[in-house]
C-alpha positions in Angstrom: -4.0 -2.3 22.8 -7.2 -1.9 20.8 -9.3 -4.9 19.6 -12.1 -5.7 17.4 -14.9 -8.1 18.5 -16.6 -9.6 15.4 -19.9 -11.5 15.4 -19.5 -13.7 12.3 -22.2 -14.9 9.8 -23.8 -11.6 8.9 -24.3 -10.8 5.2 -23.4 -7.4 3.8 -25.5 -5.4 1.4 -25.3 -2.1 -0.3 -22.8 0.4 -1.8 -19.3 1.0 -0.5 -16.8 3.6 -1.6 -13.0 2.9 -1.4 -10.8 5.4 0.3 -7.9 7.2 -1.2 -4.8 5.0 -1.9 -2.4 4.8 1.0 0.5 3.8 -1.1 0.0 6.8 -3.4 -0.7 9.5 -0.9 2.4 8.8 1.2 4.6 9.5 -2.0 2.4 12.6 -2.9 2.7 14.2 0.5 6.5 13.8 0.5 6.7 15.3 -3.1 5.2 18.5 -1.8 8.5 19.3 -0.2 9.9 19.8 -3.8 8.4 23.3 -4.1 7.9 26.4 -2.0 4.5 26.9 -3.6 1.2 25.5 -2.4 0.2 22.0 -3.4 -3.5 20.9 -2.8 -4.2 17.2 -2.5 -7.7 15.7 -2.7 -9.0 12.2 -1.6 -6.5 11.9 1.3 -7.6 8.9 3.5 -8.0 9.4 7.2 -5.7 6.6 8.3 -2.9 6.4 10.9 0.1 6.3 8.6 -1.1 9.1 6.6 -2.1 11.3 9.6 1.4 10.6 11.2 3.1 11.8 8.0 1.0 14.9 7.8 1.9 15.7 11.4 5.6 15.0 10.6 5.3 17.6 7.8 3.8 20.1 10.2 6.6 19.5 12.6 9.2 20.1 9.9 7.8 23.6 9.3 5.4 22.9 6.3 2.2 24.8 6.4 -0.6 22.2 6.3 -4.2 23.3 6.0 -7.3 21.1 6.0 -9.6 22.4 3.2 -12.2 19.7 3.2 -13.2 16.4 4.5 -10.3 14.7 2.5 -8.5 17.7 1.1 -5.3 19.3 2.4 -2.9 21.9 1.1 0.8 21.8 1.8 3.2 24.8 1.5 6.9 24.0 2.2 8.2 27.6 2.0 9.9 27.6 5.5 11.2 24.1 6.2 13.1 23.9 9.5 16.3 22.1 8.4 17.6 22.0 11.9 14.6 20.0 13.1 15.7 17.3 10.8 18.7 16.6 13.0 16.7 16.4 16.2 16.1 13.2 18.2 12.4 13.8 18.0 12.3 13.9 14.2 14.4 10.8 13.9 12.3 8.9 16.5 9.2 9.7 14.5 10.7 8.5 11.3 11.7 5.2 12.9 8.0 4.4 13.4 6.7 5.4 10.0 7.8 3.4 6.9 6.7 6.2 4.6 9.2 8.6 6.0 11.9 7.0 3.8 10.4 8.9 0.9 11.5 12.2 2.5 15.0 11.5 1.3 14.6 12.1 -2.4 12.8 15.5 -2.1 15.0 16.7 0.8 18.3 15.9 -1.0 16.9 17.2 -4.3 15.8 20.6 -3.0 17.9 21.2 0.1 21.0 19.1 -0.5 20.8 17.1 2.6 18.6 14.7 4.6 18.7 12.6 7.8 16.7 9.6 8.4 16.6 6.7 10.9 15.8 3.1 9.8 12.0 3.3 9.2 9.5 1.0 10.7 6.2 -0.4 9.3 4.9 -3.9 8.9 6.8 -6.9 10.4 6.9 -8.9 7.1 10.5 -9.6 6.7 13.4 -7.8 5.2 12.5 -4.6 3.2 15.8 -3.4 1.7 16.6 0.2 1.2 19.5 -0.4 -1.1 17.5 0.6 -4.2 16.8 4.0 -2.7 20.3 4.6 -1.5 22.2 3.3 -4.6 19.9 5.2 -6.9 20.4 8.5 -5.1 24.1 7.9 -4.7 24.3 7.6 -8.6 22.9 11.1 -8.7 25.9 12.3 -6.7 24.7 12.1 -3.0 27.0 10.9 -0.2 25.6 8.5 2.3 27.0 7.7 5.7 25.6 5.8 8.7 25.9 7.2 12.1 26.1 4.0 14.2 25.9 5.8 17.5 22.5 7.4 16.6 21.4 4.8 14.2 20.9 7.4 11.5 21.5 7.7 7.8 23.0 11.0 6.8 22.8 12.0 3.1 24.2 15.1 1.6 24.8 16.5 -2.0 26.0 20.0 -3.1 24.4 19.4 -6.5 22.8 16.3 -7.8 23.6 15.3 -11.4 21.7 13.1 -13.9 22.9 9.7 -14.4 21.9 6.4 -16.1 20.9 3.6 -13.7 19.6 0.0 -13.9 17.7 -0.7 -10.7 18.4 -4.1 -9.0 14.7 -4.4 -8.3 11.6 -2.6 -9.5 10.9 -1.0 -6.0 8.0 1.2 -6.0 9.2 3.4 -3.1 12.8 3.2 -4.4 11.7 4.5 -7.9 9.6 7.2 -6.3 12.5 8.4 -4.1 14.9 8.5 -7.0 12.4 10.2 -9.3 11.8 12.9 -6.7 15.5 13.6 -6.3 16.2 13.5 -10.1 13.6 16.1 -11.1 15.8 18.9 -9.6 19.2 17.3 -10.7 21.4 18.8 -13.4 21.1 16.9 -16.7 19.3 13.9 -17.7 18.5 10.8 -15.5 17.5 7.5 -17.1 16.0 4.9 -14.8 15.7 1.4 -16.2 13.7 -1.4 -14.4 11.7 1.4 -12.8 8.5 0.5 -11.1 5.5 1.5 -13.1 2.5 1.0 -10.6 -0.4 3.3 -11.2 0.6 5.1 -8.0 4.0 5.8 -9.4 2.4 7.0 -12.6 0.2 9.4 -10.5 3.4 10.8 -8.8 5.1 11.4 -12.2 2.0 13.1 -13.6 1.7 15.4 -10.7 5.4 16.3 -10.8 5.0 17.1 -14.6 2.1 19.4 -13.7 4.5 21.1 -11.3 6.9 21.7 -14.2 9.1 18.5 -14.2 10.0 16.7 -17.4 9.5 13.1 -17.0 8.8 10.8 -20.0 8.2 7.1 -20.2 5.4 7.2 -17.6 3.7 3.7 -17.3 6.8 2.0 -18.6 9.8 0.5 -16.8 12.2 3.1 -18.5 11.8 6.7 -17.2 13.7 9.6 -18.5 13.9 12.7 -16.4 15.3 16.1 -17.6 16.3 18.1 -14.5 14.9 21.6 -13.9 15.8 24.3 -11.5 12.5 24.5 -9.5 9.0 23.2 -9.4 5.7 25.1 -8.9 2.4 24.3 -7.1 -0.5 22.2 -8.4 -3.6 20.2 -7.5 -3.7 16.4 -7.4 -6.5 13.8 -6.7 -5.4 10.5 -5.2 -6.7 7.3 -6.9 -9.0 4.9 -5.0 -7.1 2.3 -3.1 -6.9 -0.9 -5.1 -6.1 -2.9 -2.0 -9.4 -1.8 -0.4 -11.2 -2.7 -3.6 -9.8 -6.2 -3.5 -10.6 -6.5 0.2 -14.3 -5.7 -0.4 -14.5 -8.2 -3.2 -13.0 -10.8 -0.8 -15.5 -9.8 2.0 -18.5 -10.2 -0.4 -17.4 -13.6 -1.5 -16.6 -14.9 2.0 -19.9 -13.7 3.5 -22.0 -14.6 0.4 -23.0 -11.0 0.2 -24.1 -8.7 -2.6 -21.9 -5.6 -2.8 -21.4 -2.7 -5.2 -18.0 -1.1 -4.9 -18.3 2.4 -6.3 -15.8 4.6 -8.2 -13.0 2.1 -8.3 -10.9 3.6 -11.2 -11.3 0.2 -13.0 -8.6 1.0 -15.6 -6.0 1.2 -12.8 -6.9 -2.2 -11.2 -4.8 -4.1 -13.7 -4.9 -8.0 -13.0 -6.8 -7.7 -9.7 -10.4 -8.4 -11.0 -9.1 -11.4 -13.0 -7.2 -12.8 -10.0 -10.5 -13.1 -8.1 -12.3 -14.5 -11.2 -9.6 -17.2 -11.1 -10.9 -18.3 -7.6 -14.4 -18.5 -9.2 -15.8 -15.2 -8.0 -18.3 -13.4 -10.2 -17.6 -9.8 -10.8 -19.4 -7.3 -13.1 -18.0 -4.0 -14.3 -20.7 -1.4 -14.2 -19.2 1.8 -15.6 -16.5 2.7 -12.9 -18.2 0.4 -10.3 -17.8 -3.3 -9.5 -20.8 -5.3 -8.7 -20.3 -8.5 -6.7 -23.5 -10.7 -6.6 -24.3 -13.0 -3.7 -22.7 -16.5 -4.4 -23.4 -19.7 -2.5 -20.2 -21.2 -3.9 -17.2 -20.5 -6.2 -14.8 -22.8 -7.8 -11.1 -22.3 -8.3 -10.0 -22.6 -11.9 -7.3 -25.0 -13.1 -4.6 -24.3 -15.6 -5.2 -25.5 -19.2 -3.2 -28.6 -18.6 -5.2 -29.5 -15.5 -2.5 -28.5 -12.9 -3.3 -26.8 -9.7 -4.0 -23.0 -9.9 -1.0 -20.9 -8.6 -1.5 -17.2 -7.7 1.7 -15.3 -7.2 2.7 -11.7 -6.7 4.9 -9.8 -9.2 5.9 -6.3 -10.1 3.2 -4.3 -11.9 1.4 -5.1 -14.1 1.5 -8.4 -12.1 -0.5 -8.9 -9.0 0.3 -6.7 -6.1 1.7 -8.6 -3.0 -0.6 -6.5 -0.7 -3.6 -8.6 -1.9 -2.3 -12.1 -1.5 -3.4 -12.3 2.1 -6.9 -11.5 1.1 -6.9 -14.0 -1.8 -5.6 -16.7 0.5 -8.4 -16.3 3.0 -11.0 -16.1 0.2 -9.6 -19.4 -1.1 -10.4 -21.2 2.2 -14.1 -21.3 1.3 -13.7 -21.9 -2.4 -14.2 -25.3 -4.2 -10.8 -26.7 -5.2 -7.2 -26.0 -4.2 -4.8 -23.3 -5.0 -1.0 -22.5 -4.4 -0.4 -19.0 -3.0 3.2 -18.0 -3.7 4.3 -14.8 -1.9 7.7 -14.1 -3.6 8.5 -10.6 -2.3 8.3 -10.9 1.5 9.3 -13.9 3.6 7.1 -13.5 6.7 3.8 -12.4 5.2 2.3 -15.9 5.2 2.9 -16.6 8.9 -0.6 -15.5 9.9 -2.0 -18.6 8.3 -1.6 -20.5 11.6 -4.4 -18.3 12.9 -6.6 -19.4 10.0 -5.7 -23.0 10.6 -6.8 -22.6 14.3 -10.2 -21.4 12.9 -10.6 -24.6 10.8 -9.0 -23.6 7.5 -7.2 -26.4 5.6 -3.9 -24.8 4.7 -0.5 -26.4 4.2 2.3 -23.9 4.9 5.1 -25.3 2.6 7.7 -22.7 3.6 7.9 -18.8 4.3 6.8 -18.1 0.7 4.3 -20.7 -0.3 1.0 -22.1 1.1 -1.5 -24.6 -0.4 -5.1 -23.9 0.4 -7.7 -26.7 0.2 -11.1 -25.0 0.0 -14.2 -25.8 2.2 -16.6 -24.9 -0.6 -18.7 -23.3 2.1 -19.7 -26.7 3.4 -18.6 -25.8 7.0 -17.7 -22.4 8.4 -14.6 -21.3 10.0 -14.7 -21.1 13.7 -14.5 -17.8 15.6 -11.0 -17.3 17.1 -8.8 -15.1 19.2 -6.0 -13.6 17.2 -3.5 -10.7 16.8 -2.9 -8.7 13.7 0.8 -8.9 12.7 0.5 -6.3 9.7 -2.0 -4.3 7.8 -2.8 -6.7 5.1 -2.9 -9.8 7.4 -5.1 -7.8 9.7 -7.8 -7.2 7.0 -7.6 -10.8 5.9 -8.2 -12.0 9.5 -11.2 -9.6 9.7 -12.6 -11.1 6.6 -12.2 -14.6 8.0 -13.9 -13.5 11.3 -16.8 -11.9 9.5 -17.5 -15.3 7.7 -16.8 -17.4 10.8 -19.3 -19.0 13.1 -19.4 -17.4 16.5 -17.4 -14.5 18.1 -13.9 -13.6 17.1 -11.5 -11.2 18.6 -8.6 -9.4 16.7 -6.1 -7.6 18.9 -3.5 -5.0 17.7 -5.9 -3.5 15.3 -3.8 -0.4 15.2 -2.1 -2.3 12.4 -5.5 -2.3 10.5 -6.0 1.4 11.3 -2.7 2.2 9.7 -4.2 1.3 6.2 -8.0 1.3 6.5 -10.2 4.3 7.4 -13.1 3.7 9.9 -13.3 0.2 8.6 -15.8 -1.1 11.2 -18.1 1.9 10.8 -18.2 1.5 7.0 -18.8 -2.2 7.2 -21.4 -2.1 10.1 -23.4 0.3 7.8 -23.7 -2.6 5.4 -24.7 -5.2 7.9 -21.5 -6.3 9.7 -21.3 -6.7 13.5 -17.9 -5.3 14.5 -17.2 -3.6 17.9 -14.1 -1.8 18.7 -12.9 -2.1 22.3 
């Protein structure tokens, strides 16, 4: 098990560039299976989940070439369909959450797919019903092989259909869209997710020849076509990293400039940090965070306690609630953090309480944070990262704490953040990987 040793109390200063968006690139790489022509993707982050998916694509017979520091080309002209039934393939899928998005393109183009229950963060139940029901409505047959623990999906020809999704699942919508672009007839998806990363996927598919309308809304219409061609695509900067860097600057009283953030695609994220009293300044496509000795949480107009909750886009992404919670521990005032979508994501707060934070965990979904107003620091602690987002939140806490902290199981952080200690150490942090 790899760990970080963090010497807290050091300020950061300088410019930092966010990596390519993990949640977008996993969809984009899977979508390259929809064509036999070459697809070139720029701004791919060098992180564990993405590297594992790229290797899985190679194992499937896709020709993958690295063309630059963060640029890869994919050519799926000789996919080994027999490999998809092997125990090796299914074992790799079980450890990679993003592998679930192979279903849509595989069924759409090849008429069959097999996948084991995917892994990922331990943050509670993450249903696959939306994926399966949507693709079933297009005419696919699903069966579960209990002996192998495998879902088997087949379809001689997918056909367009109307569907109202039971939840606005981002990966569920992506999977259905990727299957529907090669289906016969028209598919209408209502209550579709409309996150910027899904918009990016739809725009790329349209450049490949797909006919998707309603992009950026929750009502997508897809006219099926016979085949798709190649294209080039550039991945957006990761909005979760942008938010994480804002949180680091606030917690360590640092001055940071976050470069090339694609501000128009950040939605409510900057305003959510402003609600905690953090000053931000948009400078072109950059965000400048000045050094602040204190920041005060706003109240609602009627004087009631501020509540920050996640919601489907254009609401606040659940991936940033862990960061906002940590940042609130040093604010002036109190805030209720309401994590609606995952029931285990707040369980890391016991580690923050051990570090001296004042947090009341009301239930698996809600926590009240009473801020210290930087009047006394968190204490260094010994902790284990349970998931990607809690991992970065604990790192932020450790960077602001007094003394030495250790974070174990940082493979979870590596799944979503590229060379995070190297990039932060260049700005003044003291983080050692052991």
